[in-house]
C-alpha positions as CSV (number, residue, x, y, z in Angstrom):
1,X,71.8,84.0,122.6
2,X,69.7,85.3,119.7
3,X,68.3,88.8,119.6
4,X,64.7,87.4,119.7
5,X,65.3,85.6,123.0
6,X,67.3,88.3,124.7
7,X,65.4,89.8,127.6
8,X,65.0,93.6,127.4
9,X,67.1,95.6,129.8
10,X,66.7,99.2,130.7
11,X,69.0,101.6,129.0
12,X,71.6,103.7,130.9
13,X,70.4,107.1,132.1
14,X,70.5,109.6,129.4
15,X,73.0,112.5,129.4
16,X,72.0,115.8,130.9
17,X,72.3,117.6,127.5
18,X,71.1,116.8,124.0
19,X,73.0,113.7,122.9
20,X,73.6,115.1,119.4
21,X,75.7,117.9,121.0
22,X,77.8,115.3,122.6
23,X,78.1,113.3,119.4
24,X,79.3,116.3,117.4
25,X,81.7,117.4,120.2
26,X,83.5,114.0,120.3
27,X,83.5,113.7,116.5
28,X,85.5,116.9,115.9
29,X,88.9,115.6,117.3
30,X,88.2,112.1,115.9
31,X,87.8,113.6,112.4
32,X,91.2,115.5,112.7
33,X,92.9,112.3,114.0
34,X,91.7,110.2,111.1
35,X,92.5,113.0,108.7
36,X,96.1,112.8,110.0
37,X,96.5,109.2,108.9
38,X,96.4,110.2,105.3
39,X,96.9,114.0,105.0
40,X,100.7,113.8,105.2
41,X,101.1,111.1,102.5
42,X,101.0,113.4,99.5
43,X,103.3,116.0,101.2
44,X,106.3,113.7,102.0
45,X,108.5,115.1,99.2
46,X,107.8,118.6,100.5
47,X,108.6,117.6,104.1
48,X,111.8,115.9,102.9
49,X,112.9,119.0,101.0
50,X,112.0,121.4,103.7
51,X,113.9,119.4,106.3
52,X,116.8,118.4,104.0
53,X,116.1,114.7,104.4
54,X,116.0,111.7,102.0
55,X,112.6,110.9,100.5
56,X,112.8,107.3,101.8
57,X,113.5,108.5,105.3
58,X,110.5,110.9,105.2
59,X,108.2,107.8,105.1
60,X,109.0,107.3,108.8
61,X,106.7,110.4,109.4
62,X,103.8,108.1,108.4
63,X,105.1,104.9,109.9
64,X,105.9,106.4,113.3
65,X,102.4,107.9,113.6
66,X,100.6,104.7,112.7
67,X,102.7,102.5,115.0
68,X,102.1,104.8,118.0
69,X,98.5,105.2,117.1
70,X,97.9,101.4,116.8
71,X,99.6,100.6,120.1
72,X,97.5,103.1,122.0
73,X,94.3,102.0,120.4
74,X,94.7,98.6,122.1
75,X,95.4,100.3,125.4
76,X,92.5,102.7,125.3
77,X,90.0,100.3,127.1
78,X,92.3,100.0,130.1
79,X,93.2,103.6,130.2
80,X,89.6,104.7,129.9
81,X,88.7,102.4,132.8
82,X,91.6,103.5,135.1
83,X,91.7,107.2,134.3
84,X,88.0,107.7,133.6
85,X,86.8,108.0,130.0
86,X,86.2,111.7,130.2
87,X,89.7,112.4,131.7
88,X,91.4,110.1,129.2
89,X,89.6,111.7,126.2
90,X,90.5,115.2,127.3
91,X,94.1,114.2,127.9
92,X,94.2,112.6,124.4
93,X,92.8,115.7,122.8
94,X,95.3,117.9,124.6
95,X,98.3,115.8,123.7
96,X,97.2,115.5,120.1
97,X,96.8,119.2,119.8
98,X,100.1,120.1,121.4
99,X,102.0,117.5,119.4
100,X,100.4,118.8,116.2
101,X,101.7,122.3,117.0
102,X,105.1,120.8,117.7
103,X,105.1,118.9,114.3
104,X,104.4,122.2,112.5
105,X,107.3,123.9,114.3
106,X,109.8,121.0,113.9
107,X,113.2,121.9,112.4
108,X,114.6,118.5,111.6
109,X,113.2,115.1,110.5
110,X,114.2,113.5,113.8
111,X,112.2,116.1,115.7
112,X,109.2,115.6,113.4
113,X,109.3,111.8,113.9
114,X,109.4,112.3,117.7
115,X,106.4,114.7,117.7
116,X,104.5,112.4,115.3
117,X,104.9,109.6,117.8
118,X,103.5,111.8,120.5
119,X,100.7,112.8,118.1
120,X,99.9,109.2,117.4
121,X,99.8,108.5,121.2
122,X,97.4,111.3,121.7
123,X,95.2,110.5,118.7
124,X,95.1,106.7,119.5
125,X,92.4,107.1,122.2
126,X,90.1,109.3,120.2
127,X,88.4,106.8,117.9
128,X,87.5,104.1,120.4
129,X,86.4,106.6,123.1
130,X,84.2,108.4,120.6
131,X,82.6,105.1,119.6
132,X,82.1,104.0,123.2
133,X,80.6,107.4,124.1
134,X,78.1,107.1,121.2
135,X,77.1,103.6,122.3
136,X,76.4,104.8,125.8
137,X,74.8,108.1,124.9
138,X,72.2,106.9,122.4
139,X,69.5,104.3,122.8
140,X,69.8,101.1,120.6
141,X,67.1,102.2,118.1
142,X,69.2,105.4,117.4
143,X,72.6,103.7,117.2
144,X,72.4,103.7,113.4
145,X,72.0,107.5,113.2
146,X,74.7,108.0,115.9
147,X,77.2,105.7,114.2
148,X,76.5,107.6,110.9
149,X,78.0,110.7,112.5
150,X,81.1,108.7,113.5
151,X,81.2,107.2,110.1
152,X,81.6,110.7,108.6
153,X,84.8,111.0,110.6
154,X,86.1,107.6,109.7
155,X,85.2,107.6,106.0
156,X,85.2,111.2,104.8
157,X,88.5,112.1,106.6
158,X,90.7,109.6,104.6
159,X,89.1,110.7,101.4
160,X,89.6,114.4,102.2
161,X,93.1,113.9,103.5
162,X,95.1,113.6,100.3
163,X,93.1,116.4,98.6
164,X,93.6,118.8,101.5
165,X,97.2,117.8,102.0
166,X,98.0,118.2,98.3
167,X,96.3,121.6,98.2
168,X,98.1,122.9,101.4
169,X,101.5,121.6,100.2
170,X,101.1,123.0,96.7
171,X,99.8,126.5,97.8
172,X,101.2,127.1,101.3
173,X,103.8,125.0,103.2
174,X,103.8,121.5,104.6
175,X,103.8,122.9,108.2
176,X,100.2,123.9,107.9
177,X,99.2,120.2,107.4
178,X,99.8,119.9,111.1
179,X,99.1,123.4,112.4
180,X,95.4,123.2,111.1
181,X,94.8,120.7,113.9
182,X,95.5,123.3,116.6
183,X,92.4,125.5,116.5
184,X,90.1,122.5,115.9
185,X,91.8,120.7,118.9
186,X,91.2,123.7,121.1
187,X,87.5,123.8,120.1
188,X,87.2,120.1,120.7
189,X,88.8,120.3,124.1
190,X,86.6,123.1,125.3
191,X,83.3,121.5,124.1
192,X,84.1,118.1,125.6
193,X,85.3,119.6,128.9
194,X,81.9,121.2,129.1
195,X,79.6,118.4,127.7
196,X,81.3,115.1,128.4
197,X,80.6,113.0,131.5
198,X,81.1,109.4,132.5
199,X,78.1,107.1,132.9
200,X,77.6,105.7,136.4
201,X,78.7,102.2,135.5
202,X,82.1,103.5,134.4
203,X,82.5,105.5,137.6
204,X,81.8,102.4,139.6
205,X,84.3,100.4,137.6
206,X,86.9,103.1,138.1
207,X,86.3,103.3,141.8
208,X,86.6,99.5,142.1
209,X,89.8,99.4,140.0
210,X,91.5,102.2,141.9
211,X,90.5,100.7,145.3
212,X,92.8,97.8,144.6
213,X,96.6,97.8,144.4
214,X,97.8,98.7,140.9
215,X,98.6,95.4,139.2
216,X,99.8,97.0,136.0
217,X,100.5,94.6,133.1
218,X,103.9,95.9,132.1
219,X,104.7,92.7,130.1
220,X,101.5,92.9,128.2
221,X,102.2,96.6,127.4
222,X,105.6,95.7,126.1
223,X,104.3,92.9,123.9
224,X,101.6,95.1,122.5
225,X,104.0,97.9,121.6
226,X,106.4,95.4,119.9
227,X,103.6,93.7,118.0
228,X,102.0,96.9,116.6
229,X,105.4,98.6,115.9
230,X,106.8,95.6,114.0
231,X,103.6,95.2,112.0
232,X,103.6,98.8,110.9
233,X,107.3,98.7,109.9
234,X,106.7,95.5,107.9
235,X,103.7,97.0,106.1
236,X,105.3,100.3,105.4
237,X,108.8,99.1,104.3
238,X,108.0,95.7,103.0
239,X,108.0,96.5,99.3
240,X,111.0,98.8,99.6
241,X,113.0,96.1,101.3
242,X,111.7,93.3,98.9
243,X,109.6,91.6,101.5
244,X,111.0,88.1,102.3
245,X,113.6,88.5,99.6
246,X,115.3,91.2,101.7
247,X,119.0,90.4,101.5
248,X,119.6,92.0,104.9
249,X,116.9,89.9,106.5
250,X,115.1,92.8,108.0
251,X,111.6,91.7,107.0
252,X,112.4,88.1,108.0
253,X,113.6,89.2,111.5
254,X,110.7,91.6,112.1
255,X,108.2,88.9,111.0
256,X,109.7,86.4,113.4
257,X,109.6,89.0,116.2
258,X,106.0,89.9,115.3
259,X,104.8,86.2,115.3
260,X,106.6,85.3,118.6
261,X,105.4,88.4,120.4
262,X,101.8,88.1,119.1
263,X,101.6,84.5,120.3
264,X,103.2,85.5,123.6
265,X,100.7,88.4,123.9
266,X,97.7,86.2,123.4
267,X,98.9,83.6,126.0
268,X,99.9,86.3,128.5
269,X,96.8,88.5,128.2
270,X,94.5,85.5,128.4
271,X,96.0,84.4,131.7
272,X,96.8,87.7,133.4
273,X,94.4,88.6,136.2
274,X,94.2,92.3,135.1
275,X,95.2,92.3,131.4
276,X,95.9,95.6,129.7
277,X,94.2,94.1,126.6
278,X,91.0,92.3,127.3
279,X,90.5,89.5,124.8
280,X,86.9,88.9,125.9
281,X,85.3,90.4,122.8
282,X,86.9,87.7,120.6
283,X,84.6,85.2,122.2
284,X,81.7,86.7,120.4
285,X,81.0,85.4,116.9
286,X,79.5,88.7,115.7
287,X,82.5,90.8,116.9
288,X,85.0,88.5,115.2
289,X,83.2,88.5,111.9
290,X,82.6,92.2,112.0
291,X,86.3,92.7,112.8
292,X,87.4,90.8,109.8
293,X,84.9,92.6,107.6
294,X,86.1,96.0,108.9
295,X,89.7,95.0,108.2
296,X,88.9,94.0,104.6
297,X,86.7,97.1,104.0
298,X,89.4,99.5,105.2
299,X,92.1,97.6,103.3
300,X,90.1,98.1,100.1
301,X,89.3,101.8,100.9
302,X,92.9,102.7,101.6
303,X,94.3,100.6,98.7
304,X,92.0,102.3,96.3
305,X,93.1,105.7,97.7
306,X,96.7,104.6,97.1
307,X,96.2,103.3,93.5
308,X,93.8,105.9,92.1
309,X,96.0,109.0,92.7
310,X,99.0,107.1,91.4
311,X,97.2,106.0,88.3
312,X,95.8,109.5,87.6
313,X,99.2,111.2,88.1
314,X,101.4,108.7,86.2
315,X,99.1,107.6,83.4
316,X,96.6,110.5,82.9
317,X,98.9,113.4,83.7
318,X,96.9,114.9,86.6
319,X,98.7,116.9,89.3
320,X,98.0,116.2,93.0
321,X,95.3,118.9,93.2
322,X,93.4,117.7,90.2
323,X,93.6,114.0,91.2
324,X,92.2,115.1,94.6
325,X,89.4,116.9,92.9
326,X,88.5,113.8,90.9
327,X,88.4,111.7,94.1
328,X,86.6,114.2,96.3
329,X,83.0,113.9,94.9
330,X,82.8,110.3,96.2
331,X,83.0,111.7,99.7
332,X,80.0,113.9,99.2
333,X,77.9,110.8,98.4
334,X,79.0,109.1,101.6
335,X,77.1,111.5,103.9
336,X,73.5,111.0,102.4
337,X,74.3,107.3,102.1
338,X,75.1,107.0,105.8
339,X,72.0,109.0,106.7
340,X,69.9,106.5,104.7
341,X,71.6,103.6,106.4
342,X,71.1,105.1,109.8
343,X,67.4,105.5,109.0
344,X,67.1,101.8,107.8
345,X,68.8,100.6,111.0
346,X,66.3,102.6,113.0
347,X,63.6,100.8,111.1
348,X,64.9,97.5,112.5
349,X,66.5,96.3,109.2
350,X,69.0,93.5,110.0
351,X,72.5,95.0,109.8
352,X,73.8,91.8,108.1
353,X,71.7,92.6,104.9
354,X,73.0,96.2,104.8
355,X,76.6,94.9,105.1
356,X,76.0,92.6,102.1
357,X,74.5,95.4,100.1
358,X,77.6,97.5,100.8
359,X,79.9,94.6,99.8
360,X,78.1,94.4,96.4
361,X,78.5,98.1,95.8
362,X,82.1,98.0,96.7
363,X,82.7,95.1,94.4
364,X,80.8,96.8,91.6
365,X,82.8,100.0,91.9
366,X,86.1,98.2,91.9
367,X,85.1,96.0,88.9
368,X,84.0,99.2,87.0
369,X,87.5,100.6,87.6
370,X,89.0,97.4,86.2
371,X,87.1,97.9,83.0
372,X,88.4,101.4,82.3
373,X,91.0,102.4,79.7
374,X,93.4,105.2,79.1
375,X,91.0,107.3,77.0
376,X,88.4,107.9,79.8
377,X,87.3,111.4,80.9
378,X,87.4,112.7,84.5
379,X,83.7,112.0,84.8
380,X,84.1,108.4,83.9
381,X,86.6,108.1,86.8
382,X,84.4,109.8,89.3
383,X,81.4,107.5,89.0
384,X,83.1,104.2,89.8
385,X,84.6,105.9,92.8
386,X,81.2,107.1,93.9
387,X,79.8,103.6,93.6
388,X,82.7,102.1,95.6
389,X,82.4,104.8,98.3
390,X,78.7,104.3,98.6
391,X,79.4,100.7,99.3
392,X,81.9,101.6,102.0
393,X,79.5,104.1,103.6
394,X,76.7,101.4,103.5
395,X,78.8,99.2,105.7
396,X,80.1,101.4,108.5
397,X,77.1,101.9,110.8
398,X,75.8,98.3,110.3
399,X,79.2,96.9,111.2
400,X,79.3,99.0,114.4
401,X,75.8,97.8,115.4
402,X,76.4,94.2,114.6
403,X,79.8,94.1,116.4
404,X,78.6,95.5,119.7
405,X,75.0,94.3,119.9
406,X,75.8,91.1,121.9
407,X,78.8,92.4,123.9
408,X,78.3,93.1,127.7
409,X,78.9,96.7,128.6
410,X,82.1,96.1,130.5
411,X,83.7,94.8,127.3
412,X,82.8,97.9,125.2
413,X,85.9,99.9,125.9
414,X,88.3,97.0,125.0
415,X,86.1,96.1,122.0
416,X,86.1,99.7,120.7
417,X,89.9,99.8,120.9
418,X,90.3,96.5,119.1
419,X,87.8,97.4,116.4
420,X,89.6,100.7,115.8
421,X,92.9,98.8,115.5
422,X,91.4,96.5,112.9
423,X,90.2,99.4,110.9
424,X,93.5,101.2,111.0
425,X,95.6,98.1,110.4
426,X,93.3,97.2,107.5
427,X,94.1,100.6,106.1
428,X,97.9,100.1,106.5
429,X,97.7,96.6,104.9
430,X,95.6,98.1,102.0
431,X,98.1,100.8,101.4
432,X,101.0,98.3,101.4
433,X,99.0,95.9,99.2
434,X,98.2,98.6,96.6
435,X,101.9,99.7,96.3
436,X,103.2,96.2,96.2
437,X,100.6,95.0,93.7
438,X,101.4,97.7,91.1
439,X,105.2,97.3,91.5
440,X,105.0,93.5,91.2
441,X,102.6,93.4,88.2
442,X,104.2,96.2,86.2
443,X,107.3,94.2,85.1
444,X,105.1,91.2,84.3
445,X,102.8,93.2,82.0
446,X,105.8,95.0,80.5
447,X,107.4,91.7,79.5
448,X,104.1,90.2,78.1
449,X,103.5,93.3,76.0
450,X,107.0,93.2,74.7
451,X,106.7,89.6,73.4
452,X,105.4,90.7,70.0
453,X,107.6,93.7,69.6
454,X,110.0,92.1,67.2
455,X,111.0,92.5,63.5
456,X,108.7,89.5,62.5
457,X,105.6,91.2,63.8
458,X,103.5,93.0,61.1
459,X,101.7,95.4,63.5
460,X,105.0,96.3,65.1
461,X,106.7,97.1,61.8
462,X,103.7,99.1,60.6
463,X,103.8,101.2,63.8
464,X,107.6,101.6,63.5
465,X,107.4,102.8,59.9
466,X,104.5,105.1,60.6
467,X,106.4,106.7,63.6
468,X,109.6,106.9,61.6
469,X,107.9,108.8,58.8
470,X,106.3,111.2,61.3
471,X,109.6,112.0,63.1
472,X,111.6,112.2,59.9
473,X,109.2,114.9,58.8
474,X,110.1,116.8,62.0
475,X,113.8,116.1,62.3
476,X,114.8,115.3,58.7
477,X,117.2,112.6,60.0
478,X,116.3,109.0,59.1
479,X,118.4,107.4,61.9
480,X,117.2,109.7,64.7
481,X,113.6,109.4,63.5
482,X,113.8,105.6,63.8
483,X,115.2,105.8,67.3
484,X,112.4,108.3,68.3
485,X,109.8,105.9,66.8
486,X,111.2,103.0,68.8
487,X,111.2,105.2,72.0
488,X,107.6,106.2,71.4
489,X,106.5,102.5,71.0
490,X,108.3,101.6,74.2
491,X,106.7,104.5,76.1
492,X,103.3,103.3,74.9
493,X,104.2,99.8,76.1
494,X,105.1,101.1,79.5
495,X,101.9,103.2,79.7
496,X,99.7,100.2,78.8
497,X,101.6,97.9,81.2
498,X,101.1,100.5,84.0
499,X,97.3,100.6,83.2
500,X,97.1,96.8,83.3
501,X,98.9,96.7,86.7
502,X,96.5,99.2,88.2
503,X,93.5,97.5,86.8
504,X,94.7,94.2,88.3
505,X,94.5,95.8,91.6
506,X,90.9,96.8,91.2
507,X,90.0,93.3,90.0
508,X,91.5,92.0,93.3
509,X,89.5,94.6,95.3
510,X,86.3,93.4,93.7
511,X,87.0,89.8,94.7
512,X,87.9,90.8,98.3
513,X,84.7,92.8,98.5
514,X,82.6,89.8,97.4
515,X,84.3,87.7,100.0
516,X,82.6,89.8,102.7
517,X,79.2,88.3,101.9
518,X,79.9,84.9,103.4
519,X,81.4,86.5,106.5
520,X,78.1,88.5,107.0
521,X,76.2,85.3,106.8
522,X,78.2,83.9,109.7
523,X,76.8,86.6,112.0
524,X,73.8,86.3,114.2
525,X,70.7,88.4,113.6
526,X,71.7,92.0,114.3
527,X,68.7,94.1,115.0
528,X,68.8,96.6,117.9
529,X,65.3,96.4,119.5
530,X,63.9,99.6,121.2
531,X,64.6,99.4,124.9
532,X,67.2,96.6,124.5
533,X,70.6,97.5,125.8
534,X,73.4,96.9,123.3
535,X,75.5,94.3,125.1
536,X,74.1,91.2,126.7
537,X,75.3,89.6,129.9
C-alpha cells in the first residue's frame, strides 16, 4: 500500500509529560551503551597489562560484549512484550549499570569477560526499546526530530568512544572506562522510573500474552544465541586465524555452525506459534531495504574508525589522544546535520532522497581520503572525515522513518530489535573488514613497490648513493652508511605501501556508499503525513 492511499489513523494518546523529556531520558543509557561498543578498543593493551593477560586474549573483552549484546537485541521484542517495555528497559539499565561497576572492579581477565557478557545482556535492550519509545511517543510529523536525538546516541557515541577511551587510558586507568557508566546509569534509571510508561496497546498485548500458558521458544533462543555468538567470533578473530585458510579449521567449523543454525532459526521461527524472534518485518520491502542500507552504513562508519586511527598512528606518528582529536570534530558536525534532516523530514521531504544525499556525502568523504598523501596536515585529514560523517548523519533519521512507516504497531518491537542488530553487526563487519583489508593489501603493495628496487634501476641507485653520502658524513663508515641507506629506502617503501593499503580501504568505502543509492530507489515513498500513524495494518 502506498503512502498516498493509506487511510489516516488516529495517533496513540500522548504521554502525560513533555515527550522531549522522555526522549532525553531514554537516550542517556542508550548513549552509554553505544559508547561501550567502541570505548574499550583503544585500551586493550592497558587492560591486558593491568590484568597480566596476553594482548590477543584481551580482544575477548570486545567480542564477548558484542556477542551478548547482539543476541539480546533480537530478543528485545519478545521481552518487551512479555515483561512490559518499561519494566524491561529499567531492568536493562540496572543490569548494565551494575555490570559496568563489576567490570571496573574485575581482578582477572576471566572476571572481566564474564562481567562484559552481563553488560552486553543489559545493554542489548536499550537501543531497540529507545527507538520503539520514540516511535510511540512522537507523532509521525515529528519523527524526524525525535530520531535525530536517537541518532546523536548512535552516531556520536562511536566517534567519541575511541577519543574518550584513549584519554582515560593514557591519563587515568582503564577501570574508569567502565566506571564512568555508573553515575550516568543511576541518573538514567531514576529519570525513566519517573517518566516512562507503557502505551495502552502494549499493556493489552502483555495481558493477553500472560493470560495464556507460557509457550517459551527455548529452541529459538538457543539458535539465536549460537548464530549471534558464532558470527561475532568469526568477525573478531577471522583475520587473526587466517579466515578460511585457518589450519586448525576453527573458522571453517564456526561458519558451518553459523550457516546451519541460521537456516534452522529461520525455518523454526517462521513456523513456531509464539516465536521469540518475529520475522514479520522482513515481509516489508522498505524494512528490508533500510536494513541493508543501515548494515552498509554502519560497516563504513566503523571501518573508517578502524582505519583512520591506525593510519594516523602508524604513518603520521600521532599518539592515541592526538588521533582522537583529529577525528572528533566530525562528530560536532553530526548534530546540526541531524537537526537539519529532522526539519526536512518534518517538512514532508521523502526520506528516500535524504538517504541518497547521505550516500553521496559518504562516498565523497571516503574518496577524498583515498586521494590524500603522507604530506597532509591535520586540517586536511579533518575535512574529509567531516564530509563522511555528515553523510552518515544525513541517513540516520530518514532510515528510521522509512523502515518503520509501513509496519503495523505490533511488529515495532521486533523490528526495532532486528534493526539495531543490523546496525551493530554492520559495525562488527566493518571493523573486521578494515583490519583485514589493510593486512591483506599491505604485502601486495610492498612487493609491487619493491619490483624496481634493484641495481639496474637508475632512480634506486641515485637514492642509494645520496643516502650513502649522507650517512657517511654522519658515521664516517662507508659500509655502515650503505646499510643505513638501504634500510632508509626500505622504511620508505613500507611507509608508502602502508599508505596505499589504507587508501585502498577508502576507495572500497566510496564504492559501497554509492551502492546504497539503488537500494534507496527500491523503497516505497516514505513521507510521514501528519495524523498518519507509523505502521499500517
